[in-house]
N, C-alpha and C positions, 0 to 999 in steps of 0.2 A: 661432860662424859670423858674424862681423861682415860686414854687407852695406851696400849703397848707402843713403845718406840724402839724396841730392840729385836724384833723378829726379822724374818727374811725380808729381802728387799727386791721384789719382783719388778722387772721393767714394765713400763706401760707400753704394751705393744699395740700400736694403732692398726686397725684393719686396713687391708688393701682397698683400693677404690671399688674393685669388683665385689668384694665381700660386703662393703658398706652399702652399695647399691642393692645387692641381693637381700641383705638384711632389711633394708628400708622397704622392700617390696614384700618379702616373705612374712615378716613379723606382723605387720598390719593385716595381711591376708589371713594369717593364722588366728588372730584375734577376731576378725570378721566371721570366720568359720565357727569359732567357739561361741560367739554371740548368737548366730543363727541356730546352732545346735541347742543352745540353752533355751531359746525361745520355742523351739518346735518339739523337743523331746522331753518326756517326763513320764511319771507313773500313770497319769491320766491322758488318754488319747485325745487329740484335738478333733472336735466335731464342729459342724457349721453352727450348731446352736450355742455352744459355749466358747467359740473361738475368741471372741472379743474379751471375755472375762479372763480366760486362761492366759492370753497374750499379755493382758494388762498386769496380771499377777506375776507372770514370769518376766515381764519387762522390768518391773521394779527389782525383782530378785537378780536379774541379769546386770542391771546397773550397779547394784550393791556388790555383786561378785566381782565385777570389773574393777571397781574402785578399791575394794579390799585386797584383791590379788595384786594389783599394781602397787599399792602402798606397802604391803608386806614384802614383796620382792625387791622393791627399790630400797626399803629399809635394810633388808639383809645384805644387799650389795654394798651399801654405804658402810654398814658395820664391818664387813669383811675388809673394806678399804682402810678405815681409820684404825682398826686393830691389827691389820696385816695378818689376819687369822682366817684361813679358808673355811673354818668350821663355824664362823660367826653367823648368827641368825637370831631373830627376836625370840624364837622358842628355845634354842639351845643355850643362849646366853641369859636366860631367865627373865627377859623383858616381859614376855607374855604372862609368866607366872606372877611377877610383881604387880602387873596391872590387874590380874585376876584377883589376887589377894586383897588389894585395896578396894576393889569393887565388892568383894564378899564382906569386908569390914563395913563398907558404906551401907550395904543392904541390911546387915545384922544390927549394927549399932545406931545407924542414923535413918534407917527405913527408906533409903533412896529407891525409887522405882521409875525414874525418868532417864532418858538417854543423856541429858545434860549432866545429871548426877554421875552416870557411868563414865562419861568423858572426863570429868574433873578428877574422879578417884583413879581412873585408869592412867591418866597422864602422870599424876603424882606417884603412883605405884611403879610405873615404868621407869621414871627418873630415879627413884630410890633403888630399884633393882639394878640399874646400870652402875650406880655408885657402889653398891654392895658387892656385886660380882667382880668389879674391877679391884676393889680392896681385897677380896678373898683370893683372887688370882695372884695379886702382887705378893701377899703374905705367903701363899703357897710356894711361889717361885723362889722367894728369898729364903724360905725355910729349907729348901733343897739345894741351896747354894747358887741359885741362878740370879739373874737380874732382869727386871721388867716382867712382862707377861708373855709366856709362850702360848702358842695356839692350844696346846694340850691343857695348860693350867687354866686358860680362859674357859675352855669347854667343860672341864671338870668343875670349876667354880660355878658355872652356870647350872650344871646338873645338880650340884649340892644345894644351891639356892632354890632351884625349882622344887626339889624334894622337900626342903624345909617349908617353903611357901605353900606348897600343896597340902602338906600335913596340917599346918596352922589353919589354912582355909577350910579344910575338911572338918577340923575340930569345931570351928565356929559354926559351920552349917549343921553339924550333928546336934549341937546344943540348941539350934533354933530351926524347927521343922518348917516354919513358914518361909524363912529365908531360903531354905533348900529348894522349896517349890519354885521360888522366883529364879533361882540361880541355875538349877540343874540342866535346863534346856540350853541356856546361854553358854554354859561352860564347855560344851563339846565342840563349839565352833560351827555356826550355821548361818546361812543367808536366807533360809526359808522364812517366809512371812515378813521379810523386811520390805518396807515401803519407802518411797522417795522421802516422805516426811521424817523417817528414821535417819536418813543420810544427811539431810540438810544441816543439823546442828554440828556435825563433824567436818563439814566442808571447809570452814576457815582453817581448822587444824591441818587437814590434808593438803589444802592449797599452800599453806606455809611450808610444810615438809617437802612437797613436790617442788615448789619454787626454789627453795634453798638448794636442794640436791641437783636440780637440773642445771644450775649455774656453778656447781661445786666440782664438776668432773675434772677440770684442768688442775685444780688444787689437790684433788685426791691423787692424780697422776704424779704431782710433785711430791706429795707425802710418800708415795710408793718408792721414791728414790732415796729415802732416808731423811732424818731430821736435819742433819748437817747440810745436805744439799738444799733442802727446803729453806733453811735459814739463809744460806748463801744467795738464794733467789729472792730474798726479801719477805718470805712468808714466816708466820709465827705458828709452828706446828701445834702447840698446846691450844691456842685460840681456834685453829682450824678444827681440831678434834672436838672441841667443845661445841662449836656451832654446827658442824656436820652431824655429830653425835646427837645433839639436841633435835635436829630435824628428823633423824632416823627414829628416835624415840617418839617424836610426835606422830609420825606415820604409824608406828606400831601401836601406840596407845589409841589412836583414832580407829584403827582396824579392830582392835580388841573390844573397844566400846560398842561398836556396831554389831559385830559378828561373833564375839568371843575369840578365844585363842585358836588360830589356824596355823599349824606348825609345818615346817619343812619347806614351804614354798620359798621363803626368803633364803634358805640354804641352797636349794636345787637350781633355781632359775639362773643365778649368775654362773654356776658351774656348767650348765648346759650351753651357755652362750660363749664362754671364753675360748673353747677350741674353734668356734665358728667365726667370731668377730674380733678376737684379740682381747687384751686386758685393759685397754684404755677406758677409764671410767667416764670419759666424755661420751662414749658410745654405750658402754656397758650399763650405766644407770638407766637411761631411757629404754634401752632394749630389754632390761630386766622387767620394767613395768609392763611391757607388752606380753612377755612370756608369763609373768606371774598372773596377770589377769586371765590369760588363756588357760593356765593350769587350774586356777580356782573354778572357772566356769566349766571346764571339762570334768573336773573331779565332782563338782556339784551335780552335773547332769548324770554322770555315771552313778552317783549315789541315789538318784531318783529311780533308776531302772534295775538295780541289782536285786532288789527285794520288794517287788510290787505286791500289793498296792501301797506298802509303806515306803519310807525313804531312809537312807543312811546319811547322816549329816556330813557336810563337806569337811569338817575338821577331822572326823574319823577316816574319811577317804584319803585325805592328804597324809594322815599318820600311817595308814596301811601302805600307801605307795611311797611314802618318804623314808621308811626304815631301810628298804633295800637301796634307795638312792643315797642315804647316808653312808652305807657300806661301800658303795661305788666311789663316793667322794674320798673316803679314807684310803681305799685301794689306789685311787688315782694320785693322791698325795704321796704315797709311799713309792710310787713308780717314777715320780719326777726327780 
């Protein structure tokens, strides 16, 4: 996943010891609160008769939401790091759209209906989307006399790719009503009805992505200082971007395979954290996982109670909450 090497060069600001300690206490506590709220709050009130069944169902849903939120947020933080693009996110860069398009193609042309099938097609689609968006952004930048990929060109390329992939996917679904029935609930992004058995097949993919990114923080900090500095320190920027980008794509693809596309969490979580804990990716990556998991759980819980007895899927809730968050991010970028 080759990305830009010519955008701004933010310094990796490590948090002070007091902020590090505070973050180490507050973020796990925030996630613990989100887990408890997810278990206890919903469209159906808990009663002694159905307490066990409800907690069991919500428990599986809570585990799924925690893993999906952590994966999407850490993926977004890593993408922002390797592209040096503060607008990078699996949704904005078209990764989710690419994964979704290939899943639609798999459902329509190959009749896949298993999670393993979704995983395989989502992973291929996410990887192809990363390559396509990078190529579009590079072509656009050079067409306007620039070099490399600016944050704006990457975001615009992602939006163009998303629009195209969504249109093609919609055309495939319209031509096959049976595929539409299979796909339409999944496409809005939801952890409702997800069981532990649905998560197990993606655990190796998520474990690979989490593992690579948790040890990649120091190298992302080096990349933030510029390619020439990274080479001077013995690193290979292109190889780092490929490996870290691959891990980020794996996390995004695994999340999409289980829950469908859930947008904006990967964009917002790192931006919420930077003013509090600094910009060092050694801290930002794991911290983003905590915040992303908390955001998805709280958004999912809110979706259960805003329209009882029905529910609003978490993908819709994150989109509604994420649009103003995107405006805040853009305004913050202009003020820096």
